N, C-alpha and C positions, 0 to 999 in steps of 0.2 A: 491494475490498481494505479491510481493517481499517485505520483511521487511527492506531491505537495503535502505538507504537514496538515494533519487533521486536528480539529479542535472540537470539543463537546460544547455545542451551543444550546442554550436554554431559552425558550420562547414562552412568554406569558401573553395570552390572547383573551380579550373580552369577546366571547363568541356566544351568541344566543343567550344573552343575559347570565352567563356563567364564566368564571375564570378557568381557562384551560391551559395547562402547561404541556409543552412539547419539547422534545430533545432531538438533536440531530448531530451526527458526526459529519463535519464538512470542513473544507479548507477556508471558506470565506463566509461572511455574513450573508451575502446574496444567495449562495447555494443552500445555506441552512434555512433561509426564509422560504425558498422554493420547496425544499423538502418538507417543511412544516405545513405549508399551504396544502401540499399534496396529502399529507397525513390527515389534516382536518377534512378535506374534501372526501377522502375515502371513508373516514369514520362517520360522516354525516350524510353520505350517499348523495352528494351534490357535485357540481362541476368545479374544477379548479378555478375557472373564471369567476364563478359566483363567489368563491371564498376570496379570491384576489381583489375583487371589487370592494369587499368589506374592509380589507387591510391594505388599501391603496395609498396610505399615508396622509389622507385628508383629515383623519381623526386620530386622536391619541388613544388608540384602542389595542395596542400591542407593544411589546418590548422584547428585543432579542439581544442577548449578550453571551459571552463565554461563561459557562457555568462556574460560579465562584469556587466550589469545592474542587472541581477538575483543575481550575487555574492554580489553586494553592498546591494541589498534589503534584502538578507538573512544573511548579516553580515559575509561573509566568506572571 
């Protein structure tokens, strides 16, 4: 197990004309993003690359941050 502190990240994605919310326990924003992309790819039976292209940062179609309730509970 990684000894870095884990945070609960909440991602909101505009995927296939619907808002999809994903969660990931990860030490960094980047790792949470990868985990959420993998979740979306598995759930929609598409490649990670296809999902990554949709959320490549060229459009304002997703937002990821530490979950507000988790942050409050842990005093961050």
